[in-house]
C-alpha positions in Angstrom: -127.1 81.3 132.9 -130.4 79.9 134.3 -129.8 76.6 136.1 -131.7 73.6 135.1 -132.5 72.8 138.7 -134.1 76.2 139.2 -136.1 76.1 136.0 -137.6 72.7 137.0 -138.5 73.9 140.4 -141.2 76.0 138.7 -143.1 72.9 137.6 -141.7 70.2 139.9 -143.1 71.6 143.1 -143.1 68.3 145.0 -139.3 68.1 144.5 -138.6 70.8 147.1 -140.5 68.9 149.7 -138.8 65.7 149.0 -135.4 67.3 149.2 -136.3 68.8 152.5 -137.1 65.3 153.6 -133.5 64.3 153.0 -132.2 66.9 155.4 -131.8 69.8 153.0 -131.8 73.3 154.4 -134.3 75.7 152.7 -131.4 77.8 151.4 -130.0 74.8 149.7 -132.9 74.7 147.3 -131.8 77.7 145.4 -128.2 76.6 145.0 -126.7 74.8 142.0 -127.4 71.1 142.5 -124.3 68.9 142.0 -124.3 65.2 141.6 -121.4 63.4 143.2 -121.5 59.9 141.8 -118.9 57.3 142.8 -118.0 53.7 142.6 -117.7 53.5 146.4 -118.4 50.1 147.9 -116.9 47.0 149.5 -116.3 45.5 146.1 -112.5 45.7 146.0 -109.6 47.9 147.2 -110.0 50.3 144.3 -113.4 51.4 145.5 -113.2 50.9 149.2 -111.7 54.3 149.9 -113.7 56.4 147.6 -116.1 57.6 150.4 -113.4 59.9 151.7 -113.0 61.4 148.3 -116.8 61.9 148.0 -116.7 63.6 151.4 -113.9 65.9 150.3 -115.7 66.8 147.1 -119.0 67.3 149.0 -117.4 69.8 151.4 -115.8 71.7 148.5 -119.0 72.0 146.6 -120.7 73.3 149.8 -117.8 75.8 150.3 -118.4 77.1 146.8 -122.1 77.6 147.1 -123.4 74.4 145.5 -125.6 71.7 147.0 -124.0 68.2 146.7 -126.1 65.1 146.1 -124.2 61.9 146.7 -125.0 58.7 144.8 -123.1 55.5 144.2 -122.9 52.7 141.6 -120.1 50.3 142.7 -118.2 48.1 140.4 -117.0 44.5 140.3 -113.4 43.3 140.4 -112.0 41.2 137.6 -109.7 39.6 140.1 -112.6 38.3 142.0 -114.5 37.4 138.8 -111.5 35.3 137.5 -111.7 31.5 137.1 -115.5 31.3 137.1 -118.5 32.6 135.0 -118.5 35.9 136.9 -115.9 37.1 134.3 -118.6 37.1 131.6 -120.2 40.0 133.5 -117.1 42.1 133.6 -117.3 44.1 130.3 -121.1 44.3 130.4 -120.8 46.0 133.8 -119.2 49.0 132.1 -122.3 49.7 130.0 -124.8 49.0 132.8 -122.8 51.4 135.1 -122.8 54.0 132.4 -126.6 53.7 132.1 -127.0 54.0 135.9 -124.8 57.1 136.0 -126.8 58.6 133.1 -130.1 57.8 135.0 -128.8 59.5 138.1 -127.8 62.6 136.2 -131.0 63.0 134.1 -133.8 61.7 136.3 -133.1 64.3 139.0 -132.7 68.1 138.2 -128.9 68.3 138.2 -126.7 71.2 137.2 -123.3 69.5 137.2 -121.6 66.3 138.2 -118.4 64.9 139.8 -117.7 61.3 139.1 -115.2 59.4 141.3 -113.7 55.9 140.4 -110.4 54.1 140.3 -110.8 51.0 138.1 -111.2 49.1 134.9 -114.9 49.5 134.1 -116.0 52.2 136.4 -113.8 54.9 134.9 -114.8 54.3 131.3 -118.4 54.0 132.4 -118.2 57.4 134.0 -116.5 59.0 131.0 -119.1 57.5 128.7 -121.9 58.9 130.9 -120.2 62.4 131.2 -120.2 62.7 127.4 -123.6 61.2 127.0 -125.4 63.5 129.5 -123.2 66.5 128.5 -123.6 68.7 131.6 -120.6 70.4 133.3 -118.7 67.5 134.8 -115.3 66.3 136.0 -113.9 62.9 136.7 -111.7 62.1 139.8 -109.4 59.1 139.5 -109.1 57.2 142.8 -105.3 56.7 142.7 -102.8 53.9 143.2 -102.4 51.2 145.9 -99.3 51.0 148.0 -96.8 48.5 146.8 -96.1 45.4 148.9 -92.6 44.2 150.0 -90.0 44.4 147.2 -92.5 46.3 145.1 -94.9 43.4 145.2 -98.2 44.0 143.4 -101.5 42.2 143.3 -100.9 40.5 140.0 -98.6 38.1 141.7 -101.6 36.2 142.9 -103.1 35.7 139.5 -100.9 32.7 138.7 -100.7 31.3 142.3 -103.8 29.2 142.1 -102.6 26.9 139.4 -99.2 26.7 141.1 -100.8 25.6 144.3 -103.0 23.0 142.4 -99.9 21.6 140.7 -97.8 21.5 143.8 -95.4 24.2 142.8 -96.3 26.5 145.6 -97.2 25.7 149.2 -100.0 27.2 151.3 -97.5 29.1 153.5 -96.0 30.9 150.6 -99.5 31.6 149.2 -100.5 33.0 152.5 -97.5 35.4 152.5 -98.5 36.8 149.1 -102.2 36.9 150.1 -101.4 39.1 153.1 -99.0 41.4 151.5 -100.0 41.9 147.8 -102.7 44.5 148.5 -101.5 46.5 151.5 -103.8 49.5 151.0 -106.8 50.8 149.1 -106.4 52.1 145.5 -106.1 50.6 142.0 -103.6 47.7 141.5 -100.0 48.8 141.4 -99.2 47.9 137.8 -100.2 49.4 134.5 -103.3 47.3 134.1 -106.6 48.5 132.8 -107.4 50.4 136.0 -104.2 52.4 136.0 -104.5 52.8 132.3 -107.9 54.3 132.4 -107.0 56.7 135.2 -104.3 58.0 132.9 -106.7 58.1 129.9 -109.1 60.2 131.9 -106.4 62.8 132.6 -104.8 62.6 129.2 -108.2 63.2 127.6 -108.7 66.3 129.6 -111.6 65.1 131.8 -109.7 64.9 135.0 -107.5 67.5 136.7 -103.8 67.5 135.7 -101.8 65.2 138.0 -104.8 63.4 139.4 -104.2 60.0 137.8 -102.4 57.4 140.0 -101.9 59.7 143.1 -101.0 57.4 146.0 -104.5 56.5 147.4 -103.2 56.1 150.9 -102.0 59.7 151.1 -103.8 62.9 151.8 -102.6 64.2 148.4 -105.5 62.5 146.7 -108.0 64.2 149.0 -106.7 67.5 147.9 -107.5 66.6 144.3 -111.1 65.8 145.3 -111.4 69.2 147.0 -109.9 70.9 144.0 -112.4 69.0 141.8 -115.3 70.4 143.8 -114.0 74.0 143.3 -113.4 73.5 139.6 -116.7 71.8 139.0 -118.5 74.9 140.3 -116.5 77.0 137.9 -117.5 74.7 135.0 -121.1 75.2 136.0 -120.7 79.0 136.0 -119.1 78.9 132.6 -121.5 76.2 131.3 -118.4 74.3 130.0 -119.5 70.8 129.1 -117.6 67.6 128.2 -118.5 67.7 124.5 -117.1 71.3 124.4 -113.8 69.8 125.7 -113.4 66.4 124.0 -112.5 66.5 120.3 -110.5 64.2 118.1 -107.4 66.0 119.5 -108.2 64.9 123.0 -108.7 61.3 121.9 -105.4 61.3 120.0 -103.6 62.8 123.0 -104.9 59.9 125.1 -103.7 57.3 122.6 -100.3 59.0 122.5 -100.0 58.8 126.3 -101.3 55.2 126.1 -98.5 54.3 123.8 -95.8 56.0 126.0 -97.0 54.2 129.2 -97.6 50.9 127.4 -101.2 50.8 128.6 -103.6 47.9 128.6 -105.1 46.5 125.4 -108.6 47.1 127.0 -108.2 50.7 126.2 -108.8 49.7 122.6 -112.3 48.8 123.7 -112.9 51.7 126.1 -111.5 54.7 124.2 -113.7 54.0 121.1 -116.7 53.5 123.4 -116.0 56.9 125.1 -115.3 58.6 121.8 -118.6 57.4 120.4 -120.4 59.3 123.1 -118.8 62.5 121.8 -119.8 61.6 118.2 -116.2 60.7 117.3 -115.3 57.5 115.5 -111.8 56.1 115.9 -110.3 53.2 114.0 -108.1 50.5 115.6 -105.5 51.4 113.0 -105.1 54.7 114.7 -103.6 52.9 117.7 -101.2 51.1 115.4 -100.1 54.3 113.6 -99.5 56.2 116.7 -97.7 53.4 118.4 -95.3 53.2 115.4 -94.1 56.8 116.2 -94.5 57.2 120.0 -91.7 55.7 122.2 -92.3 53.8 125.4 -91.1 56.2 128.2 -91.7 54.2 131.4 -91.2 50.6 132.3 -94.1 49.7 134.6 -95.3 46.5 136.1 -96.4 43.8 135.2 -94.0 43.4 132.4 -91.7 46.2 133.5 -89.8 47.5 136.6 -91.7 50.1 138.5 -95.0 50.2 140.4 -97.5 53.0 139.5 -97.0 55.0 142.8 -93.3 55.6 141.8 -94.4 56.6 138.4 -96.6 59.3 139.9 -93.8 60.5 142.2 -91.7 60.8 139.0 -94.3 63.2 137.5 -97.0 60.8 136.3 -99.1 61.8 133.2 -97.9 65.4 133.3 -94.3 64.4 133.0 -95.2 62.1 130.1 -97.1 64.8 128.4 -94.3 67.3 129.0 -91.8 64.9 127.3 -94.2 64.3 124.4 -95.1 67.9 123.8 -93.9 67.8 120.2 -96.4 65.0 119.5 -99.4 66.2 121.4 -102.2 68.6 120.5 -101.2 71.2 123.1 -104.2 73.3 122.2 -106.7 70.7 123.3 -109.1 72.0 125.9 -109.4 70.4 129.4 -111.6 70.6 132.5 -109.4 73.3 133.9 -110.9 75.5 131.2 -107.3 75.8 129.8 -105.4 73.9 127.2 -103.0 71.1 127.7 -100.1 73.4 127.0 -101.3 76.0 129.5 -101.8 73.3 132.1 -98.2 72.1 131.7 -96.8 75.6 131.9 -98.8 76.2 135.1 -97.6 72.9 136.7 -94.0 73.8 135.9 -94.4 77.3 137.3 -96.2 76.1 140.5 -93.4 73.7 141.4 -95.6 70.6 141.0 -92.8 68.5 139.5 -90.1 69.5 142.0 -92.5 68.9 144.9 -93.7 65.4 144.0 -90.3 64.3 142.7 -88.9 65.0 146.2 -90.7 61.9 147.4 -88.3 59.7 145.3 -85.5 60.6 147.8 -87.2 58.1 150.1 -86.4 55.4 147.5 -83.0 56.7 146.5 -84.3 57.3 143.0 -84.4 60.2 140.6 -87.3 60.9 138.2 -85.1 60.1 135.1 -84.6 56.6 136.5 -88.3 56.0 136.0 -89.5 58.3 133.2 -87.2 58.3 130.2 -86.8 60.8 127.4 -87.7 60.5 123.8 -84.0 60.5 123.0 -83.4 57.7 125.4 -86.6 55.7 125.6 -87.4 52.4 127.2 -88.4 51.3 123.7 -88.4 53.3 120.4 -92.0 52.3 119.5 -95.2 51.6 121.4 -96.2 48.1 122.2 -99.7 48.0 120.6 -99.9 46.3 117.2 -103.0 45.7 115.1 -102.8 42.5 113.0 -105.0 41.7 110.0 -105.3 38.7 107.7 -107.6 35.8 106.8 -107.9 34.9 110.5 -108.8 38.5 111.5 -110.1 40.4 108.5 -111.2 43.4 110.6 -108.3 43.2 113.0 -106.8 41.8 116.2 -104.5 43.3 118.8 -101.3 42.1 120.3 -99.1 43.8 122.9 -95.5 43.2 122.1 -94.1 44.0 125.5 -95.1 40.4 126.4 -93.2 38.9 123.5 -89.7 37.5 123.1 -88.1 38.6 119.8 -88.3 35.1 118.4 -92.1 35.2 118.7 -92.5 38.2 116.3 -92.7 35.8 113.4 -94.2 32.6 114.7 -95.9 29.6 113.0 -97.6 26.9 115.0 -100.2 24.2 115.0 -103.7 25.1 116.0 -105.2 23.6 119.2 -108.8 24.7 119.2 -111.0 25.2 122.2 -114.5 26.7 122.5 -114.0 28.1 125.9 -111.2 29.3 128.2 -112.2 26.6 130.7 -111.5 23.8 128.2 -108.2 25.3 127.3 -107.1 25.6 130.9 -108.1 22.0 131.5 -105.9 20.8 128.6 -103.0 22.9 129.9 -103.2 21.5 133.4 -103.4 18.0 131.9 -100.0 18.7 130.0 -101.7 18.5 126.6 -100.2 21.7 125.4 -96.7 21.5 123.9 -94.2 24.0 122.5 -95.2 25.1 119.0 -98.9 25.0 119.7 -101.2 27.9 118.8 -104.1 27.9 121.4 -107.3 29.1 119.8 -110.0 30.1 122.4 -113.1 31.1 120.5 -116.8 32.0 121.0 -115.6 34.4 123.8 -116.3 37.7 122.0 -119.0 40.2 122.9 -121.8 38.2 121.4 -120.3 34.8 122.2 -119.8 35.1 126.0 -119.7 38.8 126.8 -116.0 39.1 126.0 -114.4 37.9 129.3 -110.7 38.2 130.0 -108.5 35.2 129.4 -106.3 36.1 132.4 -106.4 32.6 134.0 -105.1 31.1 130.8 -102.3 33.6 130.2 -101.1 33.3 133.7 -101.2 29.5 133.6 -99.0 29.7 130.5 -96.7 32.4 131.9 -95.9 30.3 135.0 -94.7 27.4 132.8 -91.2 28.5 131.5 -91.2 25.7 128.9 -94.3 27.1 127.3 -94.3 30.8 128.1 -92.5 32.0 124.9 -93.1 29.0 122.7 -96.9 28.9 122.6 -99.2 31.5 121.1 -102.7 32.3 122.4 -105.3 33.7 120.0 -108.8 34.6 121.0 -111.9 36.7 120.2 -112.0 37.4 123.9 -109.9 40.0 125.6 -107.0 40.2 128.0 -106.3 41.8 131.4 -103.9 44.6 131.7 -101.9 42.2 133.8 -101.5 39.8 130.9 -98.0 38.6 130.1 -96.7 36.5 127.2 -97.7 36.0 123.6 -101.4 36.7 123.4 -103.5 38.0 120.5 -107.0 39.2 121.4 -110.0 41.1 120.0 -110.1 38.9 116.9 -112.7 40.4 114.6 -115.2 39.4 113.3 -115.7 37.2 116.4 -116.4 33.5 115.9 -119.9 33.6 117.2 -121.0 35.8 114.3 -119.3 33.6 111.8 -115.8 35.1 111.8 -113.0 32.9 110.3 -111.9 31.9 113.8 -115.0 29.7 114.0 -113.7 27.5 111.2 -110.2 26.8 112.3 -109.5 23.1 113.1 -106.8 21.3 115.1 -103.7 20.9 113.1 -104.2 24.0 110.9 -101.0 26.1 110.6 -101.3 29.6 112.0 -98.8 32.4 111.4 -98.3 35.6 113.2 -96.0 38.1 111.5 -95.8 41.3 113.6 -93.5 43.3 111.2 -96.0 42.6 108.4 -99.0 43.1 110.8 -100.4 39.8 109.6 -102.4 37.0 111.3 -103.3 34.1 109.0 -104.2 30.5 108.5 -101.4 29.4 106.2 -102.0 25.6 106.1 -104.2 22.7 107.0 -103.4 19.2 108.3 -99.8 20.4 108.9 -99.3 21.3 105.2 -98.7 24.9 103.9 -101.1 26.0 101.2 -101.5 29.1 99.1 -103.9 31.8 100.2 -106.5 30.9 97.6 -106.6 27.3 98.8 -107.0 28.5 102.4 -109.8 30.8 101.5 -111.6 28.0 99.7 -111.1 25.6 102.7 -112.5 28.2 105.1 -115.5 28.9 102.9 -116.2 25.1 102.6 -116.0 24.6 106.3 -118.4 27.5 106.9 -121.1 25.8 104.8 -121.2 22.7 107.2 -120.3 24.4 110.5 -122.7 24.2 113.4 -121.8 27.0 115.8 -122.4 26.3 119.5 -125.4 27.8 121.2 -124.4 29.4 124.5 -127.2 29.9 127.0 -127.4 33.0 129.1 -130.1 34.9 131.0 -130.7 38.4 132.4 -128.3 41.2 131.7 -125.7 39.0 130.1 -128.3 37.8 127.6 -129.2 41.4 126.9 -125.6 42.4 126.3 -124.9 39.4 124.0 -127.9 40.3 121.8 -127.1 44.0 121.5 -123.3 44.3 121.7 -121.4 46.0 118.9 -118.1 44.8 117.5 -114.9 45.5 119.4 -114.0 48.2 116.8 -117.0 50.2 118.1 -116.1 49.6 121.7 -118.2 46.5 122.3 -121.0 48.6 123.7 -124.7 48.0 124.0 -126.0 49.6 120.9 
């Protein structure tokens, strides 16, 4: 196969001189030119350490007769964006990063690419770009952070601010958590969106088997980066590209693994966006259907027992896939050039499971304490449920792991807010009571850029008198760290005239999880039949004046062009 970089050298004569000006050796010019693009930066712990993985991949590419070219597009941290308008930029950053990775790969003569990232938006951005540019490529997940004392993880800080403000926590206690919740680099230690998307990269076949959630503080993860360099050069030789690998089977495999690990609801945005780049359309109902038949096999923080580093020692994604082999498409291709089934057999034969399981001796644990079997699962069905009804005609999502059983069928009075800030202010002023249904609207992709409602969910969760007696509904989204009764992704969103825009204080809202329903069932505290409710909502829509939210720059661009959540809330 003739390399793109070598063909373009015949017309792009000035390119060789420019490369020599960046310390290339003359012999490097004839080698396959390999982009190593990472999210390295000082932005947060998940990206701070990626330079060492870049270096390991760079050395490996050199060893295998390629010329590495290292670029970076760092990411933002939702934890640092929380509680101010910075959160509005969170989801849009995914698409902008994907465009930048695309530009890097296509504006320079490149023959293959290694993408390295750990977290929420950077991993889906890289996977989107890989499928979009469709050159031989591999993604390297950046691994898991060390747990703090007593398996402390970083989400413990999310609710601390309001507890300090209300006098429930002192500064000394806050200081202890601040110093100890993030003791190393790597993705946060719970099954939030960062950890979820690492697992999705691997389950989809675009990362090496076993790479997701490797302890980032260990030298084990450096070995994966070196292996990625070797394997990328093989992909270039074979001209095996991401769209040759990713089919509907790979997407279904990822959703099956997502159900088993009880992954973040943000995957319902990211997986459709990734699939779209491969020309594959997936429906939110697919998540619901697969979650009905796939058991939860591991109890991971925040709502569960174990941190992600111990999940990896128990076997990580390969152990989950091994247990789910009767459900998976074992013939799906991966970046190893082999199928899922072949990869699992090779891992077993190589002693992979025995070797990493041995680390659990340090914790006096065995793998079966962490990863359960399909015959003895943590939960017989997955936690993702898609709701529909007159409040969400095109769907909404709820994660049942955050729900007490008595919340599965819940009716309450609407308390309507046009922003998360207004809702939080009402909560802090003790204006929210048991039985309320908090509506936060105009926070969808076109409304505000679809920020996370993490401050609100944590403020509710830290109030035991409200935590399982108040329902939150929004056209915004939730963090992977969200706990408690929370319905998000309500579609159509309020800003485009969805029914959520016409709900009023005092309306009766019912969530019925067994029936998969989310409906307005009454007004002014009185139950009415569905036809009456439909007439009321239509009448309200005639006189409604929707708020105009001002934005500038990239946020304005995103709000104008964003698709619905069913399409991944992407730009175009």
